[in-house]
mmCIF file of the N, C-alpha and C atoms, coordinates in Angstrom:
data_MODEL
# 
_entry.id   MODEL 
# 
loop_
_atom_site.group_PDB 
_atom_site.id 
_atom_site.type_symbol 
_atom_site.label_atom_id 
_atom_site.label_alt_id 
_atom_site.label_comp_id 
_atom_site.label_asym_id 
_atom_site.label_entity_id 
_atom_site.label_seq_id 
_atom_site.pdbx_PDB_ins_code 
_atom_site.Cartn_x 
_atom_site.Cartn_y 
_atom_site.Cartn_z 
_atom_site.occupancy 
_atom_site.B_iso_or_equiv 
_atom_site.pdbx_formal_charge 
_atom_site.auth_seq_id 
_atom_site.auth_comp_id 
_atom_site.auth_asym_id 
_atom_site.auth_atom_id 
_atom_site.pdbx_PDB_model_num 
ATOM 1   N N  . MET A 1 1  ? 0.839   -1.175 0.000   1.00 0.00 ? 1  MET A N  1 
ATOM 2   C CA . MET A 1 1  ? 0.000   0.000  0.000   1.00 0.00 ? 1  MET A CA 1 
ATOM 3   C C  . MET A 1 1  ? 0.886   1.241  0.000   1.00 0.00 ? 1  MET A C  1 
ATOM 4   N N  . SER A 1 2  ? 0.497   2.231  -0.788  1.00 0.00 ? 2  SER A N  1 
ATOM 5   C CA . SER A 1 2  ? 1.253   3.469  -0.901  1.00 0.00 ? 2  SER A CA 1 
ATOM 6   C C  . SER A 1 2  ? 1.087   4.333  0.348   1.00 0.00 ? 2  SER A C  1 
ATOM 7   N N  . ARG A 1 3  ? 2.139   5.026  0.723   1.00 0.00 ? 3  ARG A N  1 
ATOM 8   C CA . ARG A 1 3  ? 2.074   5.923  1.879   1.00 0.00 ? 3  ARG A CA 1 
ATOM 9   C C  . ARG A 1 3  ? 1.339   7.211  1.550   1.00 0.00 ? 3  ARG A C  1 
ATOM 10  N N  . SER A 1 4  ? 1.266   7.563  0.283   1.00 0.00 ? 4  SER A N  1 
ATOM 11  C CA . SER A 1 4  ? 0.671   8.845  -0.092  1.00 0.00 ? 4  SER A CA 1 
ATOM 12  C C  . SER A 1 4  ? -0.704  8.644  -0.734  1.00 0.00 ? 4  SER A C  1 
ATOM 13  N N  . ASN A 1 5  ? -1.596  8.013  0.000   1.00 0.00 ? 5  ASN A N  1 
ATOM 14  C CA . ASN A 1 5  ? -2.954  7.840  -0.505  1.00 0.00 ? 5  ASN A CA 1 
ATOM 15  C C  . ASN A 1 5  ? -3.648  9.191  -0.567  1.00 0.00 ? 5  ASN A C  1 
ATOM 16  N N  . ILE A 1 6  ? -4.253  9.477  -1.704  1.00 0.00 ? 6  ILE A N  1 
ATOM 17  C CA . ILE A 1 6  ? -4.961  10.734 -1.886  1.00 0.00 ? 6  ILE A CA 1 
ATOM 18  C C  . ILE A 1 6  ? -6.444  10.455 -1.742  1.00 0.00 ? 6  ILE A C  1 
ATOM 19  N N  . ALA A 1 7  ? -7.113  11.209 -0.873  1.00 0.00 ? 7  ALA A N  1 
ATOM 20  C CA . ALA A 1 7  ? -8.532  10.986 -0.594  1.00 0.00 ? 7  ALA A CA 1 
ATOM 21  C C  . ALA A 1 7  ? -9.391  11.207 -1.827  1.00 0.00 ? 7  ALA A C  1 
ATOM 22  N N  . VAL A 1 8  ? -9.010  12.161 -2.680  1.00 0.00 ? 8  VAL A N  1 
ATOM 23  C CA . VAL A 1 8  ? -9.763  12.443 -3.903  1.00 0.00 ? 8  VAL A CA 1 
ATOM 24  C C  . VAL A 1 8  ? -8.808  12.227 -5.077  1.00 0.00 ? 8  VAL A C  1 
ATOM 25  N N  . PRO A 1 9  ? -8.859  11.051 -5.698  1.00 0.00 ? 9  PRO A N  1 
ATOM 26  C CA . PRO A 1 9  ? -7.906  10.737 -6.778  1.00 0.00 ? 9  PRO A CA 1 
ATOM 27  C C  . PRO A 1 9  ? -7.888  11.766 -7.905  1.00 0.00 ? 9  PRO A C  1 
ATOM 28  N N  . GLU A 1 10 ? -9.016  12.422 -8.163  1.00 0.00 ? 10 GLU A N  1 
ATOM 29  C CA . GLU A 1 10 ? -9.083  13.414 -9.230  1.00 0.00 ? 10 GLU A CA 1 
ATOM 30  C C  . GLU A 1 10 ? -8.208  14.634 -8.923  1.00 0.00 ? 10 GLU A C  1 
ATOM 31  N N  . ALA A 1 11 ? -7.841  14.812 -7.673  1.00 0.00 ? 11 ALA A N  1 
ATOM 32  C CA . ALA A 1 11 ? -7.043  15.966 -7.278  1.00 0.00 ? 11 ALA A CA 1 
ATOM 33  C C  . ALA A 1 11 ? -5.540  15.725 -7.438  1.00 0.00 ? 11 ALA A C  1 
ATOM 34  N N  . LYS A 1 12 ? -5.155  14.533 -7.829  1.00 0.00 ? 12 LYS A N  1 
ATOM 35  C CA . LYS A 1 12 ? -3.735  14.189 -7.898  1.00 0.00 ? 12 LYS A CA 1 
ATOM 36  C C  . LYS A 1 12 ? -2.955  15.128 -8.820  1.00 0.00 ? 12 LYS A C  1 
ATOM 37  N N  . GLU A 1 13 ? -3.497  15.419 -9.985  1.00 0.00 ? 13 GLU A N  1 
ATOM 38  C CA . GLU A 1 13 ? -2.808  16.284 -10.939 1.00 0.00 ? 13 GLU A CA 1 
ATOM 39  C C  . GLU A 1 13 ? -2.647  17.703 -10.384 1.00 0.00 ? 13 GLU A C  1 
ATOM 40  N N  . ALA A 1 14 ? -3.696  18.226 -9.768  1.00 0.00 ? 14 ALA A N  1 
ATOM 41  C CA . ALA A 1 14 ? -3.618  19.568 -9.183  1.00 0.00 ? 14 ALA A CA 1 
ATOM 42  C C  . ALA A 1 14 ? -2.601  19.606 -8.051  1.00 0.00 ? 14 ALA A C  1 
ATOM 43  N N  . LEU A 1 15 ? -2.545  18.554 -7.262  1.00 0.00 ? 15 LEU A N  1 
ATOM 44  C CA . LEU A 1 15 ? -1.588  18.481 -6.162  1.00 0.00 ? 15 LEU A CA 1 
ATOM 45  C C  . LEU A 1 15 ? -0.155  18.442 -6.692  1.00 0.00 ? 15 LEU A C  1 
ATOM 46  N N  . GLU A 1 16 ? 0.067   17.725 -7.775  1.00 0.00 ? 16 GLU A N  1 
ATOM 47  C CA . GLU A 1 16 ? 1.399   17.679 -8.397  1.00 0.00 ? 16 GLU A CA 1 
ATOM 48  C C  . GLU A 1 16 ? 1.809   19.063 -8.895  1.00 0.00 ? 16 GLU A C  1 
ATOM 49  N N  . ARG A 1 17 ? 0.883   19.779 -9.548  1.00 0.00 ? 17 ARG A N  1 
ATOM 50  C CA . ARG A 1 17 ? 1.185   21.132 -10.032 1.00 0.00 ? 17 ARG A CA 1 
ATOM 51  C C  . ARG A 1 17 ? 1.510   22.057 -8.856  1.00 0.00 ? 17 ARG A C  1 
ATOM 52  N N  . PHE A 1 18 ? 0.725   21.933 -7.788  1.00 0.00 ? 18 PHE A N  1 
ATOM 53  C CA . PHE A 1 18 ? 0.935   22.742 -6.593  1.00 0.00 ? 18 PHE A CA 1 
ATOM 54  C C  . PHE A 1 18 ? 2.316   22.467 -6.000  1.00 0.00 ? 18 PHE A C  1 
ATOM 55  N N  . LYS A 1 19 ? 2.698   21.210 -5.942  1.00 0.00 ? 19 LYS A N  1 
ATOM 56  C CA . LYS A 1 19 ? 4.007   20.827 -5.394  1.00 0.00 ? 19 LYS A CA 1 
ATOM 57  C C  . LYS A 1 19 ? 5.138   21.384 -6.262  1.00 0.00 ? 19 LYS A C  1 
ATOM 58  N N  . MET A 1 20 ? 4.996   21.295 -7.580  1.00 0.00 ? 20 MET A N  1 
ATOM 59  C CA . MET A 1 20 ? 6.028   21.791 -8.492  1.00 0.00 ? 20 MET A CA 1 
ATOM 60  C C  . MET A 1 20 ? 6.159   23.316 -8.370  1.00 0.00 ? 20 MET A C  1 
ATOM 61  N N  . GLU A 1 21 ? 5.032   24.009 -8.228  1.00 0.00 ? 21 GLU A N  1 
ATOM 62  C CA . GLU A 1 21 ? 5.042   25.458 -8.073  1.00 0.00 ? 21 GLU A CA 1 
ATOM 63  C C  . GLU A 1 21 ? 5.747   25.852 -6.768  1.00 0.00 ? 21 GLU A C  1 
ATOM 64  N N  . ALA A 1 22 ? 5.428   25.165 -5.686  1.00 0.00 ? 22 ALA A N  1 
ATOM 65  C CA . ALA A 1 22 ? 6.057   25.448 -4.394  1.00 0.00 ? 22 ALA A CA 1 
ATOM 66  C C  . ALA A 1 22 ? 7.558   25.172 -4.460  1.00 0.00 ? 22 ALA A C  1 
ATOM 67  N N  . ALA A 1 23 ? 7.947   24.088 -5.103  1.00 0.00 ? 23 ALA A N  1 
ATOM 68  C CA . ALA A 1 23 ? 9.366   23.752 -5.235  1.00 0.00 ? 23 ALA A CA 1 
ATOM 69  C C  . ALA A 1 23 ? 10.111  24.831 -6.013  1.00 0.00 ? 23 ALA A C  1 
ATOM 70  N N  . SER A 1 24 ? 9.495   25.294 -7.066  1.00 0.00 ? 24 SER A N  1 
ATOM 71  C CA . SER A 1 24 ? 10.099  26.348 -7.875  1.00 0.00 ? 24 SER A CA 1 
ATOM 72  C C  . SER A 1 24 ? 10.295  27.622 -7.059  1.00 0.00 ? 24 SER A C  1 
ATOM 73  N N  . GLU A 1 25 ? 9.326   27.946 -6.227  1.00 0.00 ? 25 GLU A N  1 
ATOM 74  C CA . GLU A 1 25 ? 9.394   29.153 -5.404  1.00 0.00 ? 25 GLU A CA 1 
ATOM 75  C C  . GLU A 1 25 ? 10.529  29.118 -4.381  1.00 0.00 ? 25 GLU A C  1 
ATOM 76  N N  . VAL A 1 26 ? 10.888  27.936 -3.906  1.00 0.00 ? 26 VAL A N  1 
ATOM 77  C CA . VAL A 1 26 ? 11.967  27.832 -2.918  1.00 0.00 ? 26 VAL A CA 1 
ATOM 78  C C  . VAL A 1 26 ? 13.287  27.376 -3.544  1.00 0.00 ? 26 VAL A C  1 
ATOM 79  N N  . GLY A 1 27 ? 13.304  27.260 -4.874  1.00 0.00 ? 27 GLY A N  1 
ATOM 80  C CA . GLY A 1 27 ? 14.545  26.939 -5.580  1.00 0.00 ? 27 GLY A CA 1 
ATOM 81  C C  . GLY A 1 27 ? 14.951  25.481 -5.562  1.00 0.00 ? 27 GLY A C  1 
ATOM 82  N N  . VAL A 1 28 ? 13.981  24.580 -5.404  1.00 0.00 ? 28 VAL A N  1 
ATOM 83  C CA . VAL A 1 28 ? 14.274  23.148 -5.429  1.00 0.00 ? 28 VAL A CA 1 
ATOM 84  C C  . VAL A 1 28 ? 13.858  22.609 -6.790  1.00 0.00 ? 28 VAL A C  1 
ATOM 85  N N  . ASN A 1 29 ? 14.766  21.921 -7.442  1.00 0.00 ? 29 ASN A N  1 
ATOM 86  C CA . ASN A 1 29 ? 14.503  21.387 -8.775  1.00 0.00 ? 29 ASN A CA 1 
ATOM 87  C C  . ASN A 1 29 ? 13.883  19.993 -8.668  1.00 0.00 ? 29 ASN A C  1 
ATOM 88  N N  . LEU A 1 30 ? 12.565  19.910 -8.821  1.00 0.00 ? 30 LEU A N  1 
ATOM 89  C CA . LEU A 1 30 ? 11.887  18.610 -8.799  1.00 0.00 ? 30 LEU A CA 1 
ATOM 90  C C  . LEU A 1 30 ? 11.746  18.085 -10.214 1.00 0.00 ? 30 LEU A C  1 
ATOM 91  N N  . LYS A 1 31 ? 11.744  16.787 -10.336 1.00 0.00 ? 31 LYS A N  1 
ATOM 92  C CA . LYS A 1 31 ? 11.463  16.160 -11.632 1.00 0.00 ? 31 LYS A CA 1 
ATOM 93  C C  . LYS A 1 31 ? 10.188  15.344 -11.496 1.00 0.00 ? 31 LYS A C  1 
ATOM 94  N N  . GLN A 1 32 ? 9.582   15.013 -12.605 1.00 0.00 ? 32 GLN A N  1 
ATOM 95  C CA . GLN A 1 32 ? 8.380   14.187 -12.580 1.00 0.00 ? 32 GLN A CA 1 
ATOM 96  C C  . GLN A 1 32 ? 8.743   12.819 -12.024 1.00 0.00 ? 32 GLN A C  1 
ATOM 97  N N  . GLY A 1 33 ? 7.880   12.277 -11.204 1.00 0.00 ? 33 GLY A N  1 
ATOM 98  C CA . GLY A 1 33 ? 8.114   10.951 -10.646 1.00 0.00 ? 33 GLY A CA 1 
ATOM 99  C C  . GLY A 1 33 ? 8.884   10.990 -9.339  1.00 0.00 ? 33 GLY A C  1 
ATOM 100 N N  . TYR A 1 34 ? 9.772   10.041 -9.181  1.00 0.00 ? 34 TYR A N  1 
ATOM 101 C CA . TYR A 1 34 ? 10.504  9.840  -7.930  1.00 0.00 ? 34 TYR A CA 1 
ATOM 102 C C  . TYR A 1 34 ? 11.558  10.911 -7.708  1.00 0.00 ? 34 TYR A C  1 
ATOM 103 N N  . ASN A 1 35 ? 11.585  11.487 -6.516  1.00 0.00 ? 35 ASN A N  1 
ATOM 104 C CA . ASN A 1 35 ? 12.566  12.516 -6.158  1.00 0.00 ? 35 ASN A CA 1 
ATOM 105 C C  . ASN A 1 35 ? 13.311  12.126 -4.888  1.00 0.00 ? 35 ASN A C  1 
ATOM 106 N N  . GLY A 1 36 ? 13.668  10.873 -4.776  1.00 0.00 ? 36 GLY A N  1 
ATOM 107 C CA . GLY A 1 36 ? 14.325  10.358 -3.579  1.00 0.00 ? 36 GLY A CA 1 
ATOM 108 C C  . GLY A 1 36 ? 15.721  10.881 -3.352  1.00 0.00 ? 36 GLY A C  1 
ATOM 109 N N  . ASP A 1 37 ? 16.262  11.598 -4.331  1.00 0.00 ? 37 ASP A N  1 
ATOM 110 C CA . ASP A 1 37 ? 17.608  12.140 -4.179  1.00 0.00 ? 37 ASP A CA 1 
ATOM 111 C C  . ASP A 1 37 ? 17.618  13.499 -3.480  1.00 0.00 ? 37 ASP A C  1 
ATOM 112 N N  . LEU A 1 38 ? 16.438  14.011 -3.111  1.00 0.00 ? 38 LEU A N  1 
ATOM 113 C CA . LEU A 1 38 ? 16.372  15.284 -2.390  1.00 0.00 ? 38 LEU A CA 1 
ATOM 114 C C  . LEU A 1 38 ? 16.891  15.113 -0.971  1.00 0.00 ? 38 LEU A C  1 
ATOM 115 N N  . THR A 1 39 ? 17.479  16.176 -0.463  1.00 0.00 ? 39 THR A N  1 
ATOM 116 C CA . THR A 1 39 ? 17.882  16.155 0.944   1.00 0.00 ? 39 THR A CA 1 
ATOM 117 C C  . THR A 1 39 ? 16.630  16.390 1.793   1.00 0.00 ? 39 THR A C  1 
ATOM 118 N N  . SER A 1 40 ? 16.728  16.083 3.062   1.00 0.00 ? 40 SER A N  1 
ATOM 119 C CA . SER A 1 40 ? 15.614  16.347 3.979   1.00 0.00 ? 40 SER A CA 1 
ATOM 120 C C  . SER A 1 40 ? 15.303  17.831 4.018   1.00 0.00 ? 40 SER A C  1 
ATOM 121 N N  . ARG A 1 41 ? 16.323  18.636 3.971   1.00 0.00 ? 41 ARG A N  1 
ATOM 122 C CA . ARG A 1 41 ? 16.129  20.089 3.985   1.00 0.00 ? 41 ARG A CA 1 
ATOM 123 C C  . ARG A 1 41 ? 15.341  20.551 2.765   1.00 0.00 ? 41 ARG A C  1 
ATOM 124 N N  . GLN A 1 42 ? 15.673  20.036 1.578   1.00 0.00 ? 42 GLN A N  1 
ATOM 125 C CA . GLN A 1 42 ? 14.968  20.414 0.357   1.00 0.00 ? 42 GLN A CA 1 
ATOM 126 C C  . GLN A 1 42 ? 13.512  19.967 0.413   1.00 0.00 ? 42 GLN A C  1 
ATOM 127 N N  . ALA A 1 43 ? 13.302  18.712 0.791   1.00 0.00 ? 43 ALA A N  1 
ATOM 128 C CA . ALA A 1 43 ? 11.938  18.195 0.867   1.00 0.00 ? 43 ALA A CA 1 
ATOM 129 C C  . ALA A 1 43 ? 11.122  18.971 1.893   1.00 0.00 ? 43 ALA A C  1 
ATOM 130 N N  . GLY A 1 44 ? 11.733  19.296 3.009   1.00 0.00 ? 44 GLY A N  1 
ATOM 131 C CA . GLY A 1 44 ? 11.044  20.059 4.041   1.00 0.00 ? 44 GLY A CA 1 
ATOM 132 C C  . GLY A 1 44 ? 10.705  21.460 3.595   1.00 0.00 ? 44 GLY A C  1 
ATOM 133 N N  . SER A 1 45 ? 11.579  22.067 2.813   1.00 0.00 ? 45 SER A N  1 
ATOM 134 C CA . SER A 1 45 ? 11.299  23.422 2.349   1.00 0.00 ? 45 SER A CA 1 
ATOM 135 C C  . SER A 1 45 ? 10.146  23.424 1.356   1.00 0.00 ? 45 SER A C  1 
ATOM 136 N N  . VAL A 1 46 ? 10.038  22.390 0.539   1.00 0.00 ? 46 VAL A N  1 
ATOM 137 C CA . VAL A 1 46 ? 8.909   22.282 -0.392  1.00 0.00 ? 46 VAL A CA 1 
ATOM 138 C C  . VAL A 1 46 ? 7.612   22.092 0.396   1.00 0.00 ? 46 VAL A C  1 
ATOM 139 N N  . GLY A 1 47 ? 7.613   21.168 1.327   1.00 0.00 ? 47 GLY A N  1 
ATOM 140 C CA . GLY A 1 47 ? 6.425   20.931 2.149   1.00 0.00 ? 47 GLY A CA 1 
ATOM 141 C C  . GLY A 1 47 ? 6.044   22.159 2.952   1.00 0.00 ? 47 GLY A C  1 
ATOM 142 N N  . GLY A 1 48 ? 7.022   22.847 3.505   1.00 0.00 ? 48 GLY A N  1 
ATOM 143 C CA . GLY A 1 48 ? 6.762   24.052 4.272   1.00 0.00 ? 48 GLY A CA 1 
ATOM 144 C C  . GLY A 1 48 ? 6.154   25.152 3.416   1.00 0.00 ? 48 GLY A C  1 
ATOM 145 N N  . GLN A 1 49 ? 6.648   25.288 2.203   1.00 0.00 ? 49 GLN A N  1 
ATOM 146 C CA . GLN A 1 49 ? 6.104   26.291 1.290   1.00 0.00 ? 49 GLN A CA 1 
ATOM 147 C C  . GLN A 1 49 ? 4.664   25.954 0.916   1.00 0.00 ? 49 GLN A C  1 
ATOM 148 N N  . MET A 1 50 ? 4.378   24.667 0.739   1.00 0.00 ? 50 MET A N  1 
ATOM 149 C CA . MET A 1 50 ? 3.014   24.246 0.418   1.00 0.00 ? 50 MET A CA 1 
ATOM 150 C C  . MET A 1 50 ? 2.070   24.599 1.568   1.00 0.00 ? 50 MET A C  1 
ATOM 151 N N  . VAL A 1 51 ? 2.495   24.334 2.795   1.00 0.00 ? 51 VAL A N  1 
ATOM 152 C CA . VAL A 1 51 ? 1.664   24.643 3.961   1.00 0.00 ? 51 VAL A CA 1 
ATOM 153 C C  . VAL A 1 51 ? 1.471   26.155 4.084   1.00 0.00 ? 51 VAL A C  1 
ATOM 154 N N  . LYS A 1 52 ? 2.528   26.910 3.876   1.00 0.00 ? 52 LYS A N  1 
ATOM 155 C CA . LYS A 1 52 ? 2.443   28.365 3.942   1.00 0.00 ? 52 LYS A CA 1 
ATOM 156 C C  . LYS A 1 52 ? 1.412   28.889 2.947   1.00 0.00 ? 52 LYS A C  1 
ATOM 157 N N  . LYS A 1 53 ? 1.452   28.382 1.721   1.00 0.00 ? 53 LYS A N  1 
ATOM 158 C CA . LYS A 1 53 ? 0.504   28.830 0.697   1.00 0.00 ? 53 LYS A CA 1 
ATOM 159 C C  . LYS A 1 53 ? -0.927  28.403 1.026   1.00 0.00 ? 53 LYS A C  1 
ATOM 160 N N  . MET A 1 54 ? -1.099  27.227 1.606   1.00 0.00 ? 54 MET A N  1 
ATOM 161 C CA . MET A 1 54 ? -2.440  26.778 1.989   1.00 0.00 ? 54 MET A CA 1 
ATOM 162 C C  . MET A 1 54 ? -3.008  27.667 3.091   1.00 0.00 ? 54 MET A C  1 
ATOM 163 N N  . ILE A 1 55 ? -2.172  28.031 4.055   1.00 0.00 ? 55 ILE A N  1 
ATOM 164 C CA . ILE A 1 55 ? -2.625  28.900 5.146   1.00 0.00 ? 55 ILE A CA 1 
ATOM 165 C C  . ILE A 1 55 ? -2.987  30.277 4.599   1.00 0.00 ? 55 ILE A C  1 
ATOM 166 N N  . GLU A 1 56 ? -2.159  30.817 3.716   1.00 0.00 ? 56 GLU A N  1 
ATOM 167 C CA . GLU A 1 56 ? -2.456  32.122 3.115   1.00 0.00 ? 56 GLU A CA 1 
ATOM 168 C C  . GLU A 1 56 ? -3.786  32.079 2.364   1.00 0.00 ? 56 GLU A C  1 
ATOM 169 N N  . SER A 1 57 ? -4.015  31.012 1.638   1.00 0.00 ? 57 SER A N  1 
ATOM 170 C CA . SER A 1 57 ? -5.264  30.862 0.888   1.00 0.00 ? 57 SER A CA 1 
ATOM 171 C C  . SER A 1 57 ? -6.458  30.790 1.829   1.00 0.00 ? 57 SER A C  1 
ATOM 172 N N  . TYR A 1 58 ? -6.316  30.054 2.904   1.00 0.00 ? 58 TYR A N  1 
ATOM 173 C CA . TYR A 1 58 ? -7.394  29.942 3.888   1.00 0.00 ? 58 TYR A CA 1 
ATOM 174 C C  . TYR A 1 58 ? -7.692  31.293 4.531   1.00 0.00 ? 58 TYR A C  1 
ATOM 175 N N  . GLU A 1 59 ? -6.639  32.014 4.897   1.00 0.00 ? 59 GLU A N  1 
ATOM 176 C CA . GLU A 1 59 ? -6.814  33.320 5.524   1.00 0.00 ? 59 GLU A CA 1 
ATOM 177 C C  . GLU A 1 59 ? -7.484  34.316 4.586   1.00 0.00 ? 59 GLU A C  1 
ATOM 178 N N  . LYS A 1 60 ? -7.177  34.257 3.302   1.00 0.00 ? 60 LYS A N  1 
ATOM 179 C CA . LYS A 1 60 ? -7.827  35.128 2.328   1.00 0.00 ? 60 LYS A CA 1 
ATOM 180 C C  . LYS A 1 60 ? -9.326  34.812 2.252   1.00 0.00 ? 60 LYS A C  1 
ATOM 181 N N  . GLY A 1 61 ? -9.668  33.541 2.398   1.00 0.00 ? 61 GLY A N  1 
ATOM 182 C CA . GLY A 1 61 ? -11.063 33.119 2.368   1.00 0.00 ? 61 GLY A CA 1 
ATOM 183 C C  . GLY A 1 61 ? -11.851 33.592 3.564   1.00 0.00 ? 61 GLY A C  1 
ATOM 184 N N  . LEU A 1 62 ? -11.172 33.886 4.655   1.00 0.00 ? 62 LEU A N  1 
ATOM 185 C CA . LEU A 1 62 ? -11.845 34.350 5.866   1.00 0.00 ? 62 LEU A CA 1 
ATOM 186 C C  . LEU A 1 62 ? -12.247 35.820 5.769   1.00 0.00 ? 62 LEU A C  1 
ATOM 187 N N  . LYS A 1 63 ? -11.577 36.551 4.914   1.00 0.00 ? 63 LYS A N  1 
ATOM 188 C CA . LYS A 1 63 ? -11.831 37.999 4.824   1.00 0.00 ? 63 LYS A CA 1 
ATOM 189 C C  . LYS A 1 63 ? -13.046 38.314 3.998   1.00 0.00 ? 63 LYS A C  1 
# 
């Protein structure tokens, strides 16, 4: 079983685009598919940027 089960399979493509955009913003070069050669710091910066953007989007929705 995959560790990254997506609750809404139709959202997979949008999530990939979102991840690539966040990676680009923090200067991490992601490739399509497996990115196991990333350092923990690089992977964390991509994930952190994704969370930051999600929070900003949520906060904009509150206004």
